[in-house]
Phi, psi and omega in degrees: 000127181289168182297154178298130180295160180305324173202164185269145175296138183221163176212167184290134182276170181291338180272062184298335182299332180260004180052037179275167186234136175247131187231163187220140173187148181298338181273011185300323180294323178291324178295315178301321182295340178279356181252170171251125182282125176251112176274123186275117183270086177231171179086201187289161178297320180300315179296315182297319179298313182289324177298315180298314180297318182296315180295316180295326183274325192245339185276117183232015180277325188214172168293155183231159177209153179246124185231165177262183182300323180295320178295324177297314180299324182289324188259349190296348177261010183252114184286000174281352182239145167246162188224145173237117188204162175275136180224162177243145179202205181217132176224135180054034175080008182236146173300133187222142177262146181226144161266122193241135170251127183215162177245143181307139183254122182297340177278099189300336183280352184246167179282164177303158179280117186283131176265315181203143174231135174249133176289129181226167174257099185302322180297318182292313184282354174270353184232236187288343181265016183305324180299345176301339180302330179299319178295319184293320179296318177297318182295320179297320178294322178296325177298312180302316180297317181296323177292314183296331180269001177082009179283337176237124183238351176205163187295321182302314180292324184298331180281350180252348187293136177225169182293150174294348183270018179307322181300342183284347186305316180283348179268349181248150170301134180251118182261124183226138172284145178305321183289348181268001170271142170293159182298340179286349177242056184264009178217160185298321183299316181290330181284327185261001178300319179251319184274117185256000178283184180275116177261129176244113178271116187214176178266179183297328180298323178294319177295318178303315180299319179297320181290311184291329180268000180051052181285156180277067179221167174252144180232147183261139176232110180249129181236124179250133174239161184090193182206156176054245187268358183233096185224171173228142184241124179250120184243130179226141170242122182251147165285117186297334181279310187266338185084003179293143175278118181268335180203144176210143177202137178243127183225144174291138184235088184258141174055041175078009181259151177058041179264059180145197180293128178241172183300326179299329177295315178295322178299318180296321179296316180298318182291340181282349182294000000 
């Protein structure tokens, strides 16, 4: 690995409202390693418990520490620290929640320099879906590795990158909540017309168990932003064991349509084989 560059290449992040910066360089993993990761313990007790467990179990790039919001405000201008925290922004015209990895910004008047943001459902991970945080922490580390190895070179591509194991989705049991199907897939026949793998319709607790036990299954994560007739739908399928993204698709969801997994998603999975 070459020496850390004088500074990292950067570009404007999706959270333009906060004028934050997302940057890229092959040395990003080495840069992260020079910091101490501070996981910000804010939000619900359920979220804090799972964030702490996820960082302790899966984060292996740096030393770690758990701080509160006041500690974050104190340290966010110190480049010796990196941070993992929940943030708010806007994507596709809608208020959006993010799990954010950032490095302290020496410019005290500005926010930390963002390394990566994952779109999340704050309401879900603050309640019964808190264990999903384990997948997100794993995914952020995989992102850092992909950048350091040159597999990701710009932000546009980074949002589309998925695991080479996409073809495995139909070979693994796929666990989906009933509410995560669009209304056009409200019966077994429509769901299995294209998808021939094993579908398990279950509640969030079943998905939580798969994630926490790192089972050899795939799990669906559907996130809706916006309200009423003007929404956006973010769909991800994760390998519950590794945290790898096996499938991803973002679709506009107008007038109650495409609010979850649709037949086109299954068609795309089949074509990826």
